N, C-alpha and C positions, 0 to 999 in steps of 0.2 A: 531754855525751859519752855515747853509748850503748855499753854493754858487750856484747860478743859472748859468748854462752854456748858455750864449747868443750866437746867431749866429754871426760869423765873416764873413761878405760878402766880396767876391773878384770878380773882373770882369774876365770873361773868357779870356784866352790868345788869343782866336780867335776873340774877339770883336775888333772893330776899332773905331776911332774917326770920322768916316764919316757919322754917323747917321743911320747906318744900323742895322742889327740884333745883339743886345748886350744882354748878360745874365750875371747874377751874381749868384755865387754858395756859399753856406755856408756848408762846409763839415767838420766842426770842432765838430759837435755834435755826441755823441756816437751812437744814435739810429736812426738817419735820416739825409738825405741830402736835403737841401732846394735849390730851383732854382726859380729865378724871372727875369722879364724883367727890364733891367736897365732903360729904358725910362719910365716905368710905375710901379714903386716900390710898389704902393698901389693897383695895379690891380690884385693881387693874387699871391700865391706862390705854386709851385708844391713841393710835398714831396715824397721822394723815400727812400726805405730801402737801407742801405749802399751797400749791395751785388748787388742789382739791378742797382745802380748807377755805381759801378765798372764794371759791365757787359756792360752797355750802353757805358761808356767811352772807354772800350776795343774794342767794336764793331766799334765805331766811328773812332778810330785811325786806324783801318784796312781799312777804306775807304768805 
C-alpha cells in the first residue's frame, strides 16, 4: 500500500491575528512547496519548486 503525502499547512510566522496579510505554507512535500491565503483557503494555491522557495525565503530574510 502506497502512502500519499498530504500537505501539512502551517501559518507563516510573520502572520498575525489582526486580520492582515496571512499566508499558510506546506513545505513537507518532496517536489513542491504550496502557499495559500489563510483567509481564503479555497481561493487558489501557488506552487513553487523547493529551490525557488528557498531562494525567495533567503531573499526575503535579507530585507
